[in-house]
C-alpha positions as YAML, in Angstrom:
chain: A
units: angstrom
residues:
- id: 1
  name: UNK
  ca: [131.83, -61.70, 200.64]
- id: 2
  name: UNK
  ca: [134.29, -59.44, 202.42]
- id: 3
  name: UNK
  ca: [134.24, -57.29, 205.49]
- id: 4
  name: UNK
  ca: [136.14, -54.01, 205.41]
- id: 5
  name: UNK
  ca: [139.85, -54.92, 205.39]
- id: 6
  name: UNK
  ca: [141.87, -52.94, 207.91]
- id: 7
  name: UNK
  ca: [143.76, -49.95, 206.56]
- id: 8
  name: UNK
  ca: [141.92, -49.81, 203.22]
- id: 9
  name: UNK
  ca: [139.32, -47.29, 204.22]
- id: 10
  name: UNK
  ca: [136.00, -48.63, 205.42]
- id: 11
  name: UNK
  ca: [133.29, -47.60, 203.04]
- id: 12
  name: UNK
  ca: [135.51, -47.66, 199.96]
- id: 13
  name: UNK
  ca: [134.97, -50.27, 197.23]
- id: 14
  name: UNK
  ca: [136.81, -53.55, 197.83]
- id: 15
  name: UNK
  ca: [137.36, -56.56, 195.54]
- id: 16
  name: UNK
  ca: [134.13, -58.49, 194.87]
- id: 17
  name: UNK
  ca: [131.92, -55.51, 195.71]
- id: 18
  name: UNK
  ca: [129.34, -54.52, 193.12]
- id: 19
  name: UNK
  ca: [129.32, -50.82, 192.24]
- id: 20
  name: UNK
  ca: [127.34, -48.44, 190.07]
- id: 21
  name: UNK
  ca: [129.04, -45.34, 188.69]
- id: 22
  name: UNK
  ca: [127.88, -41.74, 188.91]
- id: 23
  name: UNK
  ca: [125.97, -40.33, 185.93]
- id: 24
  name: UNK
  ca: [128.20, -38.60, 183.41]
- id: 25
  name: UNK
  ca: [131.29, -40.66, 184.27]
- id: 26
  name: UNK
  ca: [134.17, -40.69, 181.77]
- id: 27
  name: UNK
  ca: [133.47, -44.32, 180.82]
- id: 28
  name: UNK
  ca: [129.98, -43.66, 179.48]
- id: 29
  name: UNK
  ca: [128.50, -46.34, 181.75]
- id: 30
  name: UNK
  ca: [124.99, -45.59, 183.00]
- id: 31
  name: UNK
  ca: [124.28, -45.48, 186.76]
- id: 32
  name: UNK
  ca: [122.02, -48.57, 186.52]
- id: 33
  name: UNK
  ca: [124.79, -50.84, 185.16]
- id: 34
  name: UNK
  ca: [126.33, -53.00, 187.92]
- id: 35
  name: UNK
  ca: [130.10, -53.52, 187.77]
- id: 36
  name: UNK
  ca: [132.28, -55.84, 189.82]
- id: 37
  name: UNK
  ca: [135.37, -54.58, 191.62]
- id: 38
  name: UNK
  ca: [138.08, -56.96, 190.41]
- id: 39
  name: UNK
  ca: [141.05, -55.55, 192.27]
- id: 40
  name: UNK
  ca: [143.12, -52.54, 193.20]
- id: 41
  name: UNK
  ca: [144.79, -50.14, 190.79]
- id: 42
  name: UNK
  ca: [148.20, -48.53, 191.02]
- id: 43
  name: UNK
  ca: [147.07, -46.10, 193.72]
- id: 44
  name: UNK
  ca: [144.95, -46.56, 196.84]
- id: 45
  name: UNK
  ca: [142.07, -44.66, 195.25]
- id: 46
  name: UNK
  ca: [141.78, -46.66, 192.01]
- id: 47
  name: UNK
  ca: [139.79, -49.88, 191.63]
- id: 48
  name: UNK
  ca: [139.77, -52.17, 188.61]
- id: 49
  name: UNK
  ca: [136.19, -52.71, 187.43]
- id: 50
  name: UNK
  ca: [134.77, -55.42, 185.19]
- id: 51
  name: UNK
  ca: [131.37, -55.90, 183.61]
- id: 52
  name: UNK
  ca: [129.16, -58.52, 185.26]
- id: 53
  name: UNK
  ca: [129.57, -62.04, 183.83]
- id: 54
  name: UNK
  ca: [126.16, -62.01, 182.14]
- id: 55
  name: UNK
  ca: [126.93, -58.71, 180.31]
- id: 56
  name: UNK
  ca: [127.77, -59.12, 176.59]
- id: 57
  name: UNK
  ca: [130.90, -56.98, 177.06]
- id: 58
  name: UNK
  ca: [132.20, -59.09, 179.94]
- id: 59
  name: UNK
  ca: [135.34, -60.25, 178.10]
- id: 60
  name: UNK
  ca: [135.97, -56.94, 176.31]
- id: 61
  name: UNK
  ca: [135.82, -54.22, 178.94]
- id: 62
  name: UNK
  ca: [137.63, -53.17, 182.10]
- id: 63
  name: UNK
  ca: [138.29, -49.80, 183.68]
- id: 64
  name: UNK
  ca: [140.25, -48.20, 186.49]
- id: 65
  name: UNK
  ca: [137.87, -45.96, 188.42]
- id: 66
  name: UNK
  ca: [138.42, -43.80, 191.47]
- id: 67
  name: UNK
  ca: [136.20, -43.77, 194.52]
- id: 68
  name: UNK
  ca: [134.84, -40.40, 193.31]
- id: 69
  name: UNK
  ca: [133.37, -42.20, 190.27]
- id: 70
  name: UNK
  ca: [131.29, -44.55, 192.45]
- id: 71
  name: UNK
  ca: [127.62, -43.79, 193.10]
- id: 72
  name: UNK
  ca: [126.70, -46.89, 195.15]
- id: 73
  name: UNK
  ca: [128.43, -49.94, 196.59]
- id: 74
  name: UNK
  ca: [126.88, -53.31, 197.41]
- id: 75
  name: UNK
  ca: [128.89, -55.70, 199.60]
- id: 76
  name: UNK
  ca: [127.79, -59.29, 200.03]
- id: 77
  name: UNK
  ca: [128.80, -61.49, 202.92]
- id: 78
  name: UNK
  ca: [127.79, -64.95, 204.05]
- id: 79
  name: UNK
  ca: [124.50, -63.87, 205.61]
- id: 80
  name: UNK
  ca: [123.42, -60.65, 203.94]
- id: 81
  name: UNK
  ca: [124.24, -57.72, 201.73]
- id: 82
  name: UNK
  ca: [124.49, -54.04, 202.47]
- id: 83
  name: UNK
  ca: [124.54, -51.08, 200.15]
- id: 84
  name: UNK
  ca: [125.58, -47.49, 200.62]
- id: 85
  name: UNK
  ca: [126.69, -44.39, 198.79]
- id: 86
  name: UNK
  ca: [130.26, -43.38, 199.55]
- id: 87
  name: UNK
  ca: [130.82, -39.67, 200.22]
- id: 88
  name: UNK
  ca: [131.69, -37.75, 197.07]
- id: 89
  name: UNK
  ca: [134.60, -35.27, 197.39]
- id: 90
  name: UNK
  ca: [132.41, -32.40, 196.11]
- id: 91
  name: UNK
  ca: [129.78, -33.20, 198.77]
- id: 92
  name: UNK
  ca: [132.36, -33.25, 201.58]
- id: 93
  name: UNK
  ca: [133.46, -29.66, 200.91]
- id: 94
  name: UNK
  ca: [129.95, -28.19, 201.07]
...
């Protein structure tokens, strides 16, 4: 739905993206559970995540996750979708 907005870091999760979290995250959400990025948190690195509408916990769960928590991102636009894995801070220092 969105292209990378200027100044927000291309490759980082943006509102309406679908993300999966890394295994062992602090929320206890498995890496196969898709979450929707609902908006931005109080800092540039935090994104508000919601369960997908069809999930039974849709109305009862939200989280503020950092980019380091994200395993994969899927971004939809008018004509296609693309997915990628953002760099993890631990991987960048190796």
